Residue, then its C-alpha position, 0 to 999 in steps of 0.5 A: m512628581r505626579i504621574k500625570e505630570i509626565m504621562k504620555e497619550t495612550f492608544t486603545v484598540s478593540p481585542k478583535i483586531n489582528l496582530k498586523e493591525a496592532a503592529e501598524t497602529m504602533s508603527d504609525n503612532e511610534i509607540g510600544s504598547l496598546v491598551v485593549v479595551d472591550n465595553n469601555k473597560a481595559v481587558g488587556i495590553i499588548t506590546e511590541k515584544d508580544i507581536i515579535k513573538n508571534i510574527s509568524s501569526l500576524k493574522k491572529k487576534i490580539s485577544e489570543i495573545m494579549s496579557e490579560q492582567v492589566v496592571s495600572i496606576d492612578e494619575e495622582e500617584n507619585i512616579d516612585n510608586a510607579a517604579e516600584l509597581m513596574a519593578k514588582n510586576k516586571i512590566k515596562h508599560l503602565p497604563v494610568t487611570k483617572g477612576e476607572e477610566i484609561v487617561g494614559i501610559i507611563t513606560v520605563t523609559d519615562l521614568i528613566k528620563h525623570c530618575e532625578d525625580l526618584n526617591e533615593d530610598f528606591f534604589l537601596d533595596 
């Protein structure tokens, strides 16, 4: 199964917004992460966990606490590759790209929902 078949819409934000604004965006859209974009380029990712860790500093800019290492995967890859990439990098949210453009996101929950489509060899490690 291809990533593009199960990916969801991703929400992008500027690195200039603060944690409170990021938290409100996540809450309003019932999502667990935001891709941080500057000049049409992904420069970071922020998750609910990041906000919880910094709950006493909601006026901080997200650029101060976001994860700057954005691991992503092409929409044409299969979900086995996504599962392997997420496990290797110990991440739960994986932005999906088409060329250089962020076109969606896949989460661990998405993989769990489609676990019957994962290659059984993945679980033998």
